All heavy atoms as a GROMACS GRO file, in nm:
protein
  568
    1MET      N    1  -2.074  -6.579  -0.948
    1MET     CA    2  -1.997  -6.504  -1.043
    1MET      C    3  -2.064  -6.369  -1.066
    1MET      O    4  -2.184  -6.361  -1.081
    1MET     CB    5  -1.992  -6.584  -1.174
    1MET     CG    6  -1.905  -6.516  -1.277
    1MET     SD    7  -1.877  -6.626  -1.417
    1MET     CE    8  -1.975  -6.547  -1.534
    2LYS      N    9  -1.985  -6.263  -1.064
    2LYS     CA   10  -2.036  -6.130  -1.079
    2LYS      C   11  -2.029  -6.092  -1.227
    2LYS      O   12  -1.930  -6.115  -1.296
    2LYS     CB   13  -1.953  -6.036  -0.996
    2LYS     CG   14  -2.004  -5.895  -0.991
    2LYS     CD   15  -1.926  -5.808  -0.903
    2LYS     CE   16  -1.981  -5.668  -0.906
    2LYS     NZ   17  -1.902  -5.576  -0.824
    3ILE      N   18  -2.140  -6.028  -1.275
    3ILE     CA   19  -2.143  -5.978  -1.412
    3ILE      C   20  -2.072  -5.839  -1.417
    3ILE      O   21  -2.112  -5.751  -1.342
    3ILE     CB   22  -2.285  -5.974  -1.463
    3ILE    CG1   23  -2.345  -6.112  -1.470
    3ILE    CG2   24  -2.288  -5.909  -1.601
    3ILE    CD1   25  -2.489  -6.118  -1.514
    4THR      N   26  -1.978  -5.824  -1.503
    4THR     CA   27  -1.906  -5.696  -1.514
    4THR      C   28  -1.982  -5.602  -1.602
    4THR      O   29  -2.076  -5.631  -1.674
    4THR     CB   30  -1.766  -5.721  -1.573
    4THR    OG1   31  -1.780  -5.771  -1.709
    4THR    CG2   32  -1.688  -5.819  -1.492
    5LYS      N   33  -1.938  -5.477  -1.597
    5LYS     CA   34  -1.998  -5.367  -1.678
    5LYS      C   35  -1.982  -5.396  -1.827
    5LYS      O   36  -2.073  -5.371  -1.900
    5LYS     CB   37  -1.928  -5.234  -1.642
    5LYS     CG   38  -1.987  -5.116  -1.712
    5LYS     CD   39  -1.917  -4.988  -1.670
    5LYS     CE   40  -1.971  -4.867  -1.744
    5LYS     NZ   41  -1.902  -4.747  -1.704
    6VAL      N   42  -1.871  -5.452  -1.867
    6VAL     CA   43  -1.846  -5.485  -2.007
    6VAL      C   44  -1.948  -5.588  -2.057
    6VAL      O   45  -2.001  -5.574  -2.164
    6VAL     CB   46  -1.698  -5.534  -2.029
    6VAL    CG1   47  -1.678  -5.585  -2.167
    6VAL    CG2   48  -1.599  -5.425  -1.997
    7GLU      N   49  -1.972  -5.687  -1.973
    7GLU     CA   50  -2.065  -5.790  -2.010
    7GLU      C   51  -2.212  -5.735  -2.018
    7GLU      O   52  -2.286  -5.776  -2.109
    7GLU     CB   53  -2.066  -5.905  -1.909
    7GLU     CG   54  -1.940  -5.986  -1.915
    7GLU     CD   55  -1.926  -6.084  -1.800
    7GLU    OE1   56  -1.961  -6.048  -1.682
    7GLU    OE2   57  -1.884  -6.198  -1.826
    8LYS      N   58  -2.248  -5.646  -1.930
    8LYS     CA   59  -2.382  -5.584  -1.935
    8LYS      C   60  -2.398  -5.505  -2.061
    8LYS      O   61  -2.504  -5.517  -2.133
    8LYS     CB   62  -2.405  -5.498  -1.814
    8LYS     CG   63  -2.421  -5.572  -1.685
    8LYS     CD   64  -2.444  -5.478  -1.569
    8LYS     CE   65  -2.445  -5.550  -1.438
    8LYS     NZ   66  -2.457  -5.461  -1.324
    9ILE      N   67  -2.296  -5.425  -2.098
    9ILE     CA   68  -2.308  -5.343  -2.223
    9ILE      C   69  -2.309  -5.435  -2.346
    9ILE      O   70  -2.388  -5.411  -2.438
    9ILE     CB   71  -2.187  -5.244  -2.229
    9ILE    CG1   72  -2.202  -5.144  -2.116
    9ILE    CG2   73  -2.182  -5.179  -2.362
    9ILE    CD1   74  -2.080  -5.056  -2.098
   10TRP      N   75  -2.229  -5.534  -2.346
   10TRP     CA   76  -2.220  -5.631  -2.451
   10TRP      C   77  -2.358  -5.699  -2.472
   10TRP      O   78  -2.408  -5.706  -2.585
   10TRP     CB   79  -2.112  -5.733  -2.421
   10TRP     CG   80  -2.089  -5.843  -2.518
   10TRP    CD1   81  -2.094  -5.836  -2.657
   10TRP    CD2   82  -2.057  -5.979  -2.493
   10TRP    NE1   83  -2.064  -5.955  -2.712
   10TRP    CE2   84  -2.042  -6.047  -2.611
   10TRP    CE3   85  -2.035  -6.046  -2.371
   10TRP    CZ2   86  -2.005  -6.181  -2.616
   10TRP    CZ3   87  -2.002  -6.178  -2.379
   10TRP    CH2   88  -1.987  -6.243  -2.500
   11LEU      N   89  -2.418  -5.745  -2.366
   11LEU     CA   90  -2.547  -5.812  -2.376
   11LEU      C   91  -2.654  -5.716  -2.423
   11LEU      O   92  -2.737  -5.750  -2.507
   11LEU     CB   93  -2.587  -5.867  -2.237
   11LEU     CG   94  -2.723  -5.938  -2.230
   11LEU    CD1   95  -2.723  -6.062  -2.321
   11LEU    CD2   96  -2.753  -5.976  -2.088
   12LEU      N   97  -2.654  -5.592  -2.376
   12LEU     CA   98  -2.750  -5.492  -2.420
   12LEU      C   99  -2.744  -5.468  -2.566
   12LEU      O  100  -2.845  -5.463  -2.636
   12LEU     CB  101  -2.732  -5.361  -2.337
   12LEU     CG  102  -2.825  -5.247  -2.373
   12LEU    CD1  103  -2.968  -5.278  -2.331
   12LEU    CD2  104  -2.775  -5.118  -2.316
   13ILE      N  105  -2.621  -5.448  -2.619
   13ILE     CA  106  -2.606  -5.418  -2.763
   13ILE      C  107  -2.652  -5.537  -2.846
   13ILE      O  108  -2.720  -5.518  -2.947
   13ILE     CB  109  -2.457  -5.382  -2.792
   13ILE    CG1  110  -2.425  -5.251  -2.726
   13ILE    CG2  111  -2.436  -5.373  -2.944
   13ILE    CD1  112  -2.272  -5.216  -2.735
   14VAL      N  113  -2.618  -5.658  -2.808
   14VAL     CA  114  -2.656  -5.774  -2.884
   14VAL      C  115  -2.811  -5.793  -2.881
   14VAL      O  116  -2.871  -5.815  -2.986
   14VAL     CB  117  -2.589  -5.902  -2.829
   14VAL    CG1  118  -2.646  -6.028  -2.890
   14VAL    CG2  119  -2.439  -5.899  -2.852
   15VAL      N  120  -2.873  -5.770  -2.768
   15VAL     CA  121  -3.020  -5.788  -2.759
   15VAL      C  122  -3.088  -5.677  -2.843
   15VAL      O  123  -3.184  -5.708  -2.915
   15VAL     CB  124  -3.065  -5.780  -2.612
   15VAL    CG1  125  -3.214  -5.762  -2.601
   15VAL    CG2  126  -3.020  -5.905  -2.538
   16VAL      N  127  -3.038  -5.555  -2.837
   16VAL     CA  128  -3.098  -5.445  -2.917
   16VAL      C  129  -3.089  -5.480  -3.069
   16VAL      O  130  -3.190  -5.462  -3.143
   16VAL     CB  131  -3.034  -5.311  -2.884
   16VAL    CG1  132  -3.068  -5.204  -2.988
   16VAL    CG2  133  -3.073  -5.268  -2.747
   17LEU      N  134  -2.970  -5.520  -3.114
   17LEU     CA  135  -2.955  -5.555  -3.256
   17LEU      C  136  -3.047  -5.671  -3.296
   17LEU      O  137  -3.104  -5.670  -3.401
   17LEU     CB  138  -2.807  -5.589  -3.288
   17LEU     CG  139  -2.714  -5.468  -3.290
   17LEU    CD1  140  -2.568  -5.524  -3.304
   17LEU    CD2  141  -2.748  -5.374  -3.401
   18TYR      N  142  -3.057  -5.768  -3.208
   18TYR     CA  143  -3.144  -5.883  -3.234
   18TYR      C  144  -3.290  -5.845  -3.244
   18TYR      O  145  -3.362  -5.890  -3.332
   18TYR     CB  146  -3.125  -5.992  -3.127
   18TYR     CG  147  -3.207  -6.116  -3.149
   18TYR    CD1  148  -3.168  -6.207  -3.248
   18TYR    CD2  149  -3.321  -6.140  -3.077
   18TYR    CE1  150  -3.246  -6.321  -3.267
   18TYR    CE2  151  -3.398  -6.254  -3.098
   18TYR     CZ  152  -3.358  -6.342  -3.193
   18TYR     OH  153  -3.435  -6.455  -3.217
   19VAL      N  154  -3.336  -5.757  -3.153
   19VAL     CA  155  -3.474  -5.712  -3.153
   19VAL      C  156  -3.500  -5.628  -3.282
   19VAL      O  157  -3.603  -5.652  -3.345
   19VAL     CB  158  -3.503  -5.631  -3.030
   19VAL    CG1  159  -3.635  -5.557  -3.038
   19VAL    CG2  160  -3.509  -5.725  -2.907
   20ILE      N  161  -3.412  -5.546  -3.321
   20ILE     CA  162  -3.425  -5.463  -3.442
   20ILE      C  163  -3.435  -5.554  -3.562
   20ILE      O  164  -3.514  -5.532  -3.653
   20ILE     CB  165  -3.314  -5.362  -3.457
   20ILE    CG1  166  -3.324  -5.255  -3.351
   20ILE    CG2  167  -3.318  -5.298  -3.598
   20ILE    CD1  168  -3.206  -5.161  -3.344
   21TYR      N  169  -3.351  -5.661  -3.564
   21TYR     CA  170  -3.350  -5.752  -3.677
   21TYR      C  171  -3.482  -5.826  -3.689
   21TYR      O  172  -3.524  -5.860  -3.802
   21TYR     CB  173  -3.239  -5.854  -3.655
   21TYR     CG  174  -3.227  -5.956  -3.767
   21TYR    CD1  175  -3.180  -5.924  -3.891
   21TYR    CD2  176  -3.264  -6.089  -3.740
   21TYR    CE1  177  -3.173  -6.022  -3.995
   21TYR    CE2  178  -3.256  -6.185  -3.843
   21TYR     CZ  179  -3.210  -6.150  -3.964
   21TYR     OH  180  -3.202  -6.243  -4.065
   22ASN      N  181  -3.556  -5.846  -3.576
   22ASN     CA  182  -3.676  -5.924  -3.580
   22ASN      C  183  -3.804  -5.842  -3.577
   22ASN      O  184  -3.912  -5.897  -3.554
   22ASN     CB  185  -3.678  -6.022  -3.462
   22ASN     CG  186  -3.583  -6.136  -3.485
   22ASN    OD1  187  -3.597  -6.205  -3.587
   22ASN    ND2  188  -3.488  -6.153  -3.397
   23ILE      N  189  -3.796  -5.712  -3.605
   23ILE     CA  190  -3.913  -5.624  -3.611
   23ILE      C  191  -3.990  -5.663  -3.740
   23ILE      O  192  -3.937  -5.657  -3.850
   23ILE     CB  193  -3.877  -5.474  -3.614
   23ILE    CG1  194  -3.815  -5.438  -3.482
   23ILE    CG2  195  -4.001  -5.389  -3.644
   23ILE    CD1  196  -3.764  -5.293  -3.477
   24PRO      N  197  -4.119  -5.701  -3.724
   24PRO     CA  198  -4.196  -5.734  -3.844
   24PRO      C  199  -4.216  -5.611  -3.930
   24PRO      O  200  -4.246  -5.503  -3.883
   24PRO     CB  201  -4.328  -5.784  -3.790
   24PRO     CG  202  -4.315  -5.794  -3.643
   24PRO     CD  203  -4.194  -5.719  -3.602
   25GLY      N  204  -4.196  -5.628  -4.062
   25GLY     CA  205  -4.220  -5.521  -4.154
   25GLY      C  206  -4.100  -5.424  -4.171
   25GLY      O  207  -4.109  -5.324  -4.239
   26PHE      N  208  -3.990  -5.460  -4.108
   26PHE     CA  209  -3.869  -5.373  -4.121
   26PHE      C  210  -3.758  -5.460  -4.183
   26PHE      O  211  -3.717  -5.560  -4.125
   26PHE     CB  212  -3.820  -5.320  -3.986
   26PHE     CG  213  -3.694  -5.240  -3.998
   26PHE    CD1  214  -3.692  -5.117  -4.049
   26PHE    CD2  215  -3.573  -5.302  -3.960
   26PHE    CE1  216  -3.578  -5.042  -4.056
   26PHE    CE2  217  -3.451  -5.228  -3.970
   26PHE     CZ  218  -3.458  -5.098  -4.020
   27PRO      N  219  -3.714  -5.433  -4.296
   27PRO     CA  220  -3.753  -5.331  -4.388
   27PRO      C  221  -3.885  -5.367  -4.455
   27PRO      O  222  -3.936  -5.476  -4.437
   27PRO     CB  223  -3.640  -5.325  -4.491
   27PRO     CG  224  -3.580  -5.462  -4.489
   27PRO     CD  225  -3.597  -5.509  -4.347
   28LYS      N  226  -3.935  -5.276  -4.531
   28LYS     CA  227  -4.068  -5.292  -4.597
   28LYS      C  228  -4.073  -5.423  -4.675
   28LYS      O  229  -3.973  -5.455  -4.747
   28LYS     CB  230  -4.100  -5.171  -4.683
   28LYS     CG  231  -4.232  -5.171  -4.745
   28LYS     CD  232  -4.258  -5.048  -4.827
   28LYS     CE  233  -4.394  -5.047  -4.887
   28LYS     NZ  234  -4.417  -4.926  -4.969
   29TYR      N  235  -4.181  -5.495  -4.667
   29TYR     CA  236  -4.196  -5.621  -4.742
   29TYR      C  237  -4.188  -5.595  -4.889
   29TYR      O  238  -4.245  -5.497  -4.943
   29TYR     CB  239  -4.328  -5.688  -4.706
   29TYR     CG  240  -4.333  -5.744  -4.568
   29TYR    CD1  241  -4.429  -5.694  -4.473
   29TYR    CD2  242  -4.245  -5.839  -4.522
   29TYR    CE1  243  -4.428  -5.744  -4.347
   29TYR    CE2  244  -4.248  -5.891  -4.394
   29TYR     CZ  245  -4.341  -5.838  -4.306
   29TYR     OH  246  -4.344  -5.890  -4.180
   30GLY      N  247  -4.118  -5.679  -4.958
   30GLY     CA  248  -4.103  -5.672  -5.104
   30GLY      C  249  -3.985  -5.587  -5.150
   30GLY      O  250  -3.958  -5.581  -5.270
   31ASP      N  251  -3.917  -5.523  -5.061
   31ASP     CA  252  -3.802  -5.439  -5.096
   31ASP      C  253  -3.674  -5.521  -5.073
   31ASP      O  254  -3.616  -5.529  -4.969
   31ASP     CB  255  -3.795  -5.317  -5.005
   31ASP     CG  256  -3.693  -5.215  -5.052
   31ASP    OD1  257  -3.623  -5.237  -5.150
   31ASP    OD2  258  -3.686  -5.107  -4.989
   32SER      N  259  -3.633  -5.593  -5.182
   32SER     CA  260  -3.521  -5.684  -5.169
   32SER      C  261  -3.386  -5.613  -5.141
   32SER      O  262  -3.303  -5.668  -5.068
   32SER     CB  263  -3.510  -5.769  -5.296
   32SER     OG  264  -3.487  -5.689  -5.407
   33PHE      N  265  -3.362  -5.498  -5.196
   33PHE     CA  266  -3.238  -5.426  -5.179
   33PHE      C  267  -3.224  -5.387  -5.028
   33PHE      O  268  -3.119  -5.412  -4.965
   33PHE     CB  269  -3.227  -5.305  -5.265
   33PHE     CG  270  -3.104  -5.223  -5.242
   33PHE    CD1  271  -2.980  -5.273  -5.286
   33PHE    CD2  272  -3.105  -5.106  -5.173
   33PHE    CE1  273  -2.862  -5.206  -5.263
   33PHE    CE2  274  -2.987  -5.033  -5.150
   33PHE     CZ  275  -2.866  -5.084  -5.198
   34MET      N  276  -3.325  -5.329  -4.974
   34MET     CA  277  -3.320  -5.286  -4.832
   34MET      C  278  -3.313  -5.407  -4.738
   34MET      O  279  -3.253  -5.404  -4.632
   34MET     CB  280  -3.437  -5.199  -4.794
   34MET     CG  281  -3.422  -5.058  -4.847
   34MET     SD  282  -3.264  -4.978  -4.800
   34MET     CE  283  -3.284  -4.963  -4.624
   35CYS      N  284  -3.372  -5.519  -4.779
   35CYS     CA  285  -3.363  -5.643  -4.700
   35CYS      C  286  -3.217  -5.688  -4.697
   35CYS      O  287  -3.168  -5.725  -4.588
   35CYS     CB  288  -3.453  -5.750  -4.764
   35CYS     SG  289  -3.452  -5.904  -4.670
   36LEU      N  290  -3.149  -5.684  -4.806
   36LEU     CA  291  -3.008  -5.726  -4.809
   36LEU      C  292  -2.920  -5.628  -4.725
   36LEU      O  293  -2.836  -5.672  -4.649
   36LEU     CB  294  -2.957  -5.736  -4.953
   36LEU     CG  295  -3.010  -5.851  -5.035
   36LEU    CD1  296  -2.965  -5.833  -5.180
   36LEU    CD2  297  -2.969  -5.980  -4.978
   37VAL      N  298  -2.944  -5.498  -4.743
   37VAL     CA  299  -2.868  -5.400  -4.669
   37VAL      C  300  -2.891  -5.414  -4.516
   37VAL      O  301  -2.798  -5.416  -4.436
   37VAL     CB  302  -2.903  -5.256  -4.717
   37VAL    CG1  303  -2.843  -5.155  -4.624
   37VAL    CG2  304  -2.857  -5.238  -4.861
   38SER      N  305  -3.020  -5.432  -4.483
   38SER     CA  306  -3.053  -5.442  -4.340
   38SER      C  307  -2.992  -5.568  -4.283
   38SER      O  308  -2.935  -5.570  -4.174
   38SER     CB  309  -3.206  -5.446  -4.324
   38SER     OG  310  -3.241  -5.484  -4.196
   39GLY      N  311  -3.000  -5.679  -4.360
   39GLY     CA  312  -2.942  -5.806  -4.313
   39GLY      C  313  -2.792  -5.793  -4.295
   39GLY      O  314  -2.740  -5.843  -4.193
   40LEU      N  315  -2.725  -5.733  -4.390
   40LEU     CA  316  -2.577  -5.719  -4.377
   40LEU      C  317  -2.540  -5.635  -4.256
   40LEU      O  318  -2.446  -5.670  -4.189
   40LEU     CB  319  -2.520  -5.657  -4.505
   40LEU     CG  320  -2.517  -5.752  -4.628
   40LEU    CD1  321  -2.474  -5.673  -4.752
   40LEU    CD2  322  -2.422  -5.865  -4.603
   41ILE      N  323  -2.611  -5.527  -4.241
   41ILE     CA  324  -2.576  -5.434  -4.128
   41ILE      C  325  -2.609  -5.503  -3.995
   41ILE      O  326  -2.524  -5.500  -3.902
   41ILE     CB  327  -2.650  -5.302  -4.146
   41ILE    CG1  328  -2.596  -5.223  -4.264
   41ILE    CG2  329  -2.639  -5.219  -4.014
   41ILE    CD1  330  -2.670  -5.097  -4.299
   42LEU      N  331  -2.732  -5.555  -3.981
   42LEU     CA  332  -2.770  -5.609  -3.852
   42LEU      C  333  -2.704  -5.742  -3.815
   42LEU      O  334  -2.652  -5.759  -3.707
   42LEU     CB  335  -2.922  -5.621  -3.844
   42LEU     CG  336  -2.996  -5.487  -3.849
   42LEU    CD1  337  -3.145  -5.510  -3.857
   42LEU    CD2  338  -2.961  -5.408  -3.725
   43VAL      N  339  -2.701  -5.838  -3.912
   43VAL     CA  340  -2.640  -5.964  -3.881
   43VAL      C  341  -2.489  -5.946  -3.870
   43VAL      O  342  -2.425  -6.004  -3.778
   43VAL     CB  343  -2.678  -6.072  -3.990
   43VAL    CG1  344  -2.600  -6.198  -3.970
   43VAL    CG2  345  -2.827  -6.101  -3.984
   44GLY      N  346  -2.431  -5.872  -3.959
   44GLY     CA  347  -2.288  -5.842  -3.953
   44GLY      C  348  -2.255  -5.773  -3.822
   44GLY      O  349  -2.156  -5.800  -3.758
   45GLY      N  350  -2.341  -5.677  -3.784
   45GLY     CA  351  -2.320  -5.606  -3.658
   45GLY      C  352  -2.327  -5.700  -3.538
   45GLY      O  353  -2.248  -5.686  -3.442
   46ILE      N  354  -2.423  -5.790  -3.538
   46ILE     CA  355  -2.434  -5.889  -3.427
   46ILE      C  356  -2.305  -5.971  -3.418
   46ILE      O  357  -2.253  -5.995  -3.311
   46ILE     CB  358  -2.560  -5.977  -3.444
   46ILE    CG1  359  -2.688  -5.892  -3.417
   46ILE    CG2  360  -2.559  -6.092  -3.348
   46ILE    CD1  361  -2.813  -5.962  -3.454
   47TRP      N  362  -2.263  -6.020  -3.534
   47TRP     CA  363  -2.138  -6.104  -3.531
   47TRP      C  364  -2.019  -6.025  -3.484
   47TRP      O  365  -1.941  -6.073  -3.397
   47TRP     CB  366  -2.107  -6.156  -3.673
   47TRP     CG  367  -2.194  -6.263  -3.721
   47TRP    CD1  368  -2.289  -6.338  -3.647
   47TRP    CD2  369  -2.203  -6.318  -3.851
   47TRP    NE1  370  -2.351  -6.425  -3.723
   47TRP    CE2  371  -2.300  -6.421  -3.852
   47TRP    CE3  372  -2.137  -6.286  -3.972
   47TRP    CZ2  373  -2.334  -6.489  -3.966
   47TRP    CZ3  374  -2.172  -6.358  -4.083
   47TRP    CH2  375  -2.267  -6.460  -4.082
   48VAL      N  376  -2.005  -5.903  -3.529
   48VAL     CA  377  -1.888  -5.822  -3.489
   48VAL      C  378  -1.896  -5.793  -3.338
   48VAL      O  379  -1.797  -5.806  -3.272
   48VAL     CB  380  -1.882  -5.688  -3.574
   48VAL    CG1  381  -1.784  -5.593  -3.513
   48VAL    CG2  382  -1.845  -5.722  -3.716
   49VAL      N  383  -2.010  -5.755  -3.291
   49VAL     CA  384  -2.030  -5.718  -3.150
   49VAL      C  385  -2.001  -5.843  -3.060
   49VAL      O  386  -1.938  -5.835  -2.958
   49VAL     CB  387  -2.167  -5.661  -3.120
   49VAL    CG1  388  -2.199  -5.658  -2.974
   49VAL    CG2  389  -2.180  -5.524  -3.184
   50ILE      N  390  -2.049  -5.960  -3.105
   50ILE     CA  391  -2.027  -6.080  -3.027
   50ILE      C  392  -1.876  -6.114  -3.018
   50ILE      O  393  -1.829  -6.138  -2.907
   50ILE     CB  394  -2.105  -6.200  -3.086
   50ILE    CG1  395  -2.254  -6.177  -3.051
   50ILE    CG2  396  -2.057  -6.332  -3.031
   50ILE    CD1  397  -2.346  -6.278  -3.115
   51TYR      N  398  -1.810  -6.110  -3.130
   51TYR     CA  399  -1.669  -6.147  -3.126
   51TYR      C  400  -1.580  -6.044  -3.056
   51TYR      O  401  -1.487  -6.082  -2.981
   51TYR     CB  402  -1.614  -6.178  -3.267
   51TYR     CG  403  -1.663  -6.312  -3.315
   51TYR    CD1  404  -1.754  -6.322  -3.419
   51TYR    CD2  405  -1.622  -6.427  -3.250
   51TYR    CE1  406  -1.799  -6.447  -3.462
   51TYR    CE2  407  -1.668  -6.552  -3.293
   51TYR     CZ  408  -1.757  -6.560  -3.397
   51TYR     OH  409  -1.803  -6.681  -3.438
   52ILE      N  410  -1.608  -5.919  -3.073
   52ILE     CA  411  -1.532  -5.815  -2.997
   52ILE      C  412  -1.562  -5.824  -2.852
   52ILE      O  413  -1.473  -5.814  -2.767
   52ILE     CB  414  -1.567  -5.675  -3.052
   52ILE    CG1  415  -1.505  -5.656  -3.193
   52ILE    CG2  416  -1.514  -5.567  -2.960
   52ILE    CD1  417  -1.544  -5.530  -3.260
   53GLY      N  418  -1.687  -5.845  -2.815
   53GLY     CA  419  -1.727  -5.857  -2.674
   53GLY      C  420  -1.660  -5.981  -2.609
   53GLY      O  421  -1.617  -5.976  -2.498
   54MET      N  422  -1.656  -6.093  -2.685
   54MET     CA  423  -1.593  -6.217  -2.632
   54MET      C  424  -1.445  -6.188  -2.605
   54MET      O  425  -1.394  -6.230  -2.501
   54MET     CB  426  -1.612  -6.331  -2.726
   54MET     CG  427  -1.745  -6.394  -2.722
   54MET     SD  428  -1.779  -6.533  -2.827
   54MET     CE  429  -1.634  -6.578  -2.907
   55SER      N  430  -1.380  -6.121  -2.695
   55SER     CA  431  -1.237  -6.097  -2.675
   55SER      C  432  -1.214  -6.004  -2.552
   55SER      O  433  -1.121  -6.028  -2.474
   55SER     CB  434  -1.172  -6.037  -2.800
   55SER     OG  435  -1.222  -5.904  -2.819
   56LYS      N  436  -1.300  -5.910  -2.535
   56LYS     CA  437  -1.289  -5.818  -2.413
   56LYS      C  438  -1.314  -5.894  -2.285
   56LYS      O  439  -1.244  -5.876  -2.186
   56LYS     CB  440  -1.376  -5.700  -2.428
   56LYS     CG  441  -1.333  -5.600  -2.532
   56LYS     CD  442  -1.418  -5.472  -2.526
   56LYS     CE  443  -1.378  -5.378  -2.632
   56LYS     NZ  444  -1.259  -5.298  -2.595
   57VAL      N  445  -1.418  -5.978  -2.283
   57VAL     CA  446  -1.451  -6.052  -2.166
   57VAL      C  447  -1.338  -6.152  -2.134
   57VAL      O  448  -1.306  -6.170  -2.014
   57VAL     CB  449  -1.588  -6.126  -2.184
   57VAL    CG1  450  -1.610  -6.228  -2.074
   57VAL    CG2  451  -1.699  -6.024  -2.185
   58TYR      N  452  -1.285  -6.217  -2.233
   58TYR     CA  453  -1.178  -6.317  -2.213
   58TYR      C  454  -1.052  -6.249  -2.161
   58TYR      O  455  -0.969  -6.310  -2.094
   58TYR     CB  456  -1.149  -6.400  -2.331
   58TYR     CG  457  -1.259  -6.496  -2.364
   58TYR    CD1  458  -1.274  -6.550  -2.491
   58TYR    CD2  459  -1.349  -6.542  -2.268
   58TYR    CE1  460  -1.376  -6.639  -2.522
   58TYR    CE2  461  -1.451  -6.630  -2.295
   58TYR     CZ  462  -1.463  -6.681  -2.423
   58TYR     OH  463  -1.559  -6.767  -2.450
   59LYS      N  464  -1.031  -6.120  -2.194
   59LYS     CA  465  -0.913  -6.049  -2.144
   59LYS      C  466  -0.934  -6.016  -1.995
   59LYS      O  467  -0.838  -6.019  -1.916
   59LYS     CB  468  -0.891  -5.917  -2.217
   59LYS     CG  469  -0.834  -5.942  -2.354
   59LYS     CD  470  -0.812  -5.812  -2.427
   59LYS     CE  471  -0.757  -5.836  -2.568
   59LYS     NZ  472  -0.749  -5.709  -2.642
   60ILE      N  473  -1.056  -5.990  -1.956
   60ILE     CA  474  -1.085  -5.960  -1.817
   60ILE      C  475  -1.092  -6.087  -1.729
   60ILE      O  476  -1.030  -6.092  -1.623
   60ILE     CB  477  -1.222  -5.884  -1.803
   60ILE    CG1  478  -1.212  -5.750  -1.871
   60ILE    CG2  479  -1.264  -5.868  -1.661
   60ILE    CD1  480  -1.348  -5.679  -1.886
   61GLN      N  481  -1.161  -6.186  -1.780
   61GLN     CA  482  -1.176  -6.313  -1.705
   61GLN      C  483  -1.105  -6.422  -1.784
   61GLN      O  484  -1.153  -6.472  -1.882
   61GLN     CB  485  -1.323  -6.348  -1.688
   61GLN     CG  486  -1.403  -6.244  -1.613
   61GLN     CD  487  -1.552  -6.276  -1.609
   61GLN    OE1  488  -1.594  -6.378  -1.661
   61GLN    NE2  489  -1.625  -6.192  -1.547
   62LYS      N  490  -0.989  -6.463  -1.734
   62LYS     CA  491  -0.910  -6.566  -1.801
   62LYS      C  492  -0.981  -6.699  -1.787
   62LYS      O  493  -1.039  -6.728  -1.681
   62LYS     CB  494  -0.770  -6.569  -1.737
   62LYS     CG  495  -0.689  -6.444  -1.750
   62LYS     CD  496  -0.655  -6.419  -1.897
   62LYS     CE  497  -0.568  -6.295  -1.902
   62LYS     NZ  498  -0.540  -6.256  -2.035
   63LEU      N  499  -0.972  -6.782  -1.887
   63LEU     CA  500  -1.029  -6.918  -1.883
   63LEU      C  501  -0.941  -7.003  -1.799
   63LEU      O  502  -0.818  -6.993  -1.803
   63LEU     CB  503  -1.041  -6.976  -2.023
   63LEU     CG  504  -1.140  -6.908  -2.114
   63LEU    CD1  505  -1.136  -6.971  -2.253
   63LEU    CD2  506  -1.280  -6.917  -2.060
   64LYS      N  507  -1.002  -7.091  -1.721
   64LYS     CA  508  -0.924  -7.180  -1.637
   64LYS      C  509  -0.885  -7.306  -1.726
   64LYS      O  510  -0.969  -7.363  -1.794
   64LYS     CB  511  -1.006  -7.233  -1.517
   64LYS     CG  512  -1.037  -7.124  -1.421
   64LYS     CD  513  -1.113  -7.178  -1.302
   64LYS     CE  514  -1.146  -7.065  -1.204
   64LYS     NZ  515  -1.226  -7.117  -1.095
   65GLU      N  516  -0.760  -7.340  -1.723
   65GLU     CA  517  -0.716  -7.458  -1.793
   65GLU      C  518  -0.737  -7.582  -1.707
   65GLU      O  519  -0.710  -7.578  -1.589
   65GLU     CB  520  -0.568  -7.442  -1.831
   65GLU     CG  521  -0.542  -7.332  -1.929
   65GLU     CD  522  -0.395  -7.327  -1.967
   65GLU    OE1  523  -0.329  -7.426  -1.956
   65GLU    OE2  524  -0.353  -7.220  -2.010
   66GLU      N  525  -0.784  -7.685  -1.771
   66GLU     CA  526  -0.811  -7.805  -1.699
   66GLU      C  527  -0.678  -7.876  -1.672
   66GLU      O  528  -0.590  -7.880  -1.756
   66GLU     CB  529  -0.907  -7.900  -1.777
   66GLU     CG  530  -1.042  -7.842  -1.796
   66GLU     CD  531  -1.134  -7.939  -1.872
   66GLU    OE1  532  -1.105  -8.060  -1.870
   66GLU    OE2  533  -1.231  -7.888  -1.931
   67GLU      N  534  -0.672  -7.935  -1.553
   67GLU     CA  535  -0.549  -8.008  -1.521
   67GLU      C  536  -0.552  -8.143  -1.589
   67GLU      O  537  -0.654  -8.207  -1.598
   67GLU     CB  538  -0.542  -8.028  -1.370
   67GLU     CG  539  -0.529  -7.903  -1.291
   67GLU     CD  540  -0.522  -7.926  -1.144
   67GLU    OE1  541  -0.498  -8.044  -1.105
   67GLU    OE2  542  -0.541  -7.831  -1.068
   68GLU      N  543  -0.437  -8.186  -1.640
   68GLU     CA  544  -0.427  -8.312  -1.709
   68GLU      C  545  -0.422  -8.422  -1.603
   68GLU      O  546  -0.347  -8.414  -1.508
   68GLU     CB  547  -0.299  -8.320  -1.794
   68GLU     CG  548  -0.311  -8.227  -1.915
   68GLU     CD  549  -0.188  -8.242  -2.002
   68GLU    OE1  550  -0.121  -8.344  -1.993
   68GLU    OE2  551  -0.160  -8.143  -2.075
   69GLU      N  552  -0.510  -8.520  -1.622
   69GLU     CA  553  -0.514  -8.633  -1.525
   69GLU      C  554  -0.433  -8.751  -1.589
   69GLU      O  555  -0.449  -8.780  -1.702
   69GLU     CB  556  -0.658  -8.675  -1.498
   69GLU     CG  557  -0.737  -8.570  -1.430
   69GLU     CD  558  -0.879  -8.616  -1.400
   69GLU    OE1  559  -0.903  -8.733  -1.405
   69GLU    OE2  560  -0.957  -8.530  -1.367
   70ASP      N  561  -0.350  -8.807  -1.508
   70ASP     CA  562  -0.265  -8.924  -1.556
   70ASP      C  563  -0.334  -9.055  -1.523
   70ASP      O  564  -0.396  -9.074  -1.429
   70ASP     CB  565  -0.124  -8.918  -1.500
   70ASP     CG  566  -0.050  -8.798  -1.556
   70ASP    OD1  567  -0.077  -8.761  -1.670
   70ASP    OD2  568   0.035  -8.744  -1.485
   0.00000   0.00000   0.00000
């Protein structure tokens, strides 16, 4: 199976957001407001990117339907 350009870009964006989310000390420890803002932006961003990417990939590569066995 060949990986398409859309899948490569999708994977890159998800990995970058995940790495940023896991940087130690970002946001500054003890800053609860920035922690909430950062979490909403990064986790929300990861969710949005994943679902938009899945829809684009599924438009390019149709899922195979299983044949019903009698």
